[in-house]
Structures are given as structure tokens and as C-alpha cells.
ROPA-161928 format. One record per residue: residue in one letter; x, y, z of N, C-alpha, C, O in turn. Coordinates in steps of 0.02 Angstrom, whole numbers, plus 50000, padded with zeros to 5 digits. Atoms other than C-alpha are relative to their C-alpha. Last residue first. Example, Ala and Ser with C-alpha at 12.3 -4.5 7.8 and 13.67 -1.06 7.14 Angstrom:
BEGIN
S499584994149997506844994750357499615005550037499865011050045;A500454994150000506154977550390500455006050000500975005950033;
//
This chain:
BEGIN
K500424995750043507635130950016500415004449956500145008349917;V499764993149997508725116950084499585004149951499485002149894;F499694997550060507705100950103500225007350010499895011150045;C499345003150007507355091950267500385002749939500985001449932;T499534996449957505895103650308500704997149997501165000150024;I499754994150036504925096750158500525003950041500945007450013;D500394994049987504735080050249500335005949964500945006049954;L499794995649945505635065350171499555006150005499265008349956;T500455000949943504685052950061500175004550059499805004850108;D500654996850015505505059049899499514999350058499015003050060;I499924992849996507225054949970499345003649989499205008750020;F500084998149930506685036949998500055007550009499725010450053;K500704997749993506485035149809499865002050072499375005650085;K500044992750010508395034349804499285002750006499195008750017;G499944997650069508425016949879499905007549995499715010850044;H500644997950027507765010650047500025002449927499495002849895;L500565004049975509205000350118499345001649965498974997149945;P499975006950027510615007450012499404995750021499184991449983;L500085000350073510005025250046500084993049972499674991049931;L500684998650023509715022750233499924999649924499454996449900;Y500525004449974511335013950280499315001349969499024996949938;T499795007049996512935020350200499454995350024499504989250014;E499695002750060512405037350134500114992450003500014988949954;F500464999350055511165042050272500274996749937499924993149902;V500535004949989512295035350409499505000149942499284994949919;S499715006750009513775045250339499474994550008499444989949967;I499895000850072512755061250322500264993049985500034989749938;C500665001250030512135059050501500064999249924499704995249894;N500225006749981513925057350563499334998349968499244992749943;E499695004950044514495072650465499774992950015499714988849970;G499295001049997513285083850557500254994649952499854991549917;C499734996849940511525090350584500754999050008501065002350049;F499775005049952511005086650405500285003750060500535009350054;N499714997649938509995096950281500214994050043499874988950045;L500315002049936509685090150105500385003050059500995004050055;T499564998449944510055097449934499644998850065499105001550077;K500344996249948509135088549794500465001150059500804996550081;G500174993350023509935082849630499635004350050499425009950034;D500495000650054509895064349677499755006949977499175007749960;F500155006950017510805068149840499465000149946498935003249955;I500455001150056511635084949871499944992549988500444989049979;K499725004550050512375088050042499484998649947498884998149962;N500445001250056512105101650171500364995449950500964996049940;K499625002550057512895102250341499504998449945498994995349958;T500255005850037512035112950469500504998049947500895002149923;K499525002250050512665124450604499744993749966499664988549997;W499374996350000511255133050694500454997849944500374999949887;T500094992850003509405128550679500665003849997500655009749977;T499334997550018509505110250636499965007549991499915010049935;L500004993150025508015102350725500715002249986501165000950026;Q499874994949949508275083550743499975007049968500145007849910;G500604996149988507465072050614500085005550051499605009150067;C500265001449933508855058950623499375004150018499045002550067;N499855006649974509355057450440499644998750066499274993950072;A500305005050043508615072050344500114992950026499764988350006;C499505004550028509025083850487499644994549960499154991649983;H499865006149963507635096550514500534996049964500624996649903;P499635005450034507395114550456500164994250047500334995350105;L499284999049995506035124750544500364994149966500084988749959;E499784996750061504235123550482500755001150000501035002949948;N500065004850055503635110750612500195003149932500174999649881;V499515005449994504335121750749499974995249942500484992749918;E500205005049951503315136650688500534994550002500934993949955;L500165006850023504205150350594499784995750058500044996350114;P499485004949987504105168350656499784993049978499184991649976;R500115003949940502865179850568500584995250012500904993049964;M499925007050014503425192950444499934996050065500244997950115;
//
């Protein structure tokens, strides 16, 4: 099995940072998303979702979702 490329590794759904060690996962609109910490979850819930709506989740890169 080949190693994953950087663009295939999991990323935070809020800030886009690589999340290779300890990740926080949270379900939004039936989809489980990766986050690098509680702060990013809070910003996502209180700022990004109200600003852009739930359709914003569909625009995220596939690496932001838990497989």
C-alpha cells in the first residue's frame, strides 16, 4: 500500500490545517467532519455555518470528512 500524499491526508474543516494526530470529530447535517480542536469546532458552529448555511458543508474538500 502506498503512503498518502499531503493532499489526501485529513484536514480540519474549519482552518484547513493537517490533522494527523489528535482530531476532534463532529457530525453536522449527517456528515462527520474532522477538526483540529474545540476552538475550530466553535468557530465552525458559531461563524461559518450561520454565515454560509448548511450547503457550505457540501463545498468542503473530501479530506475534511471522516472516512
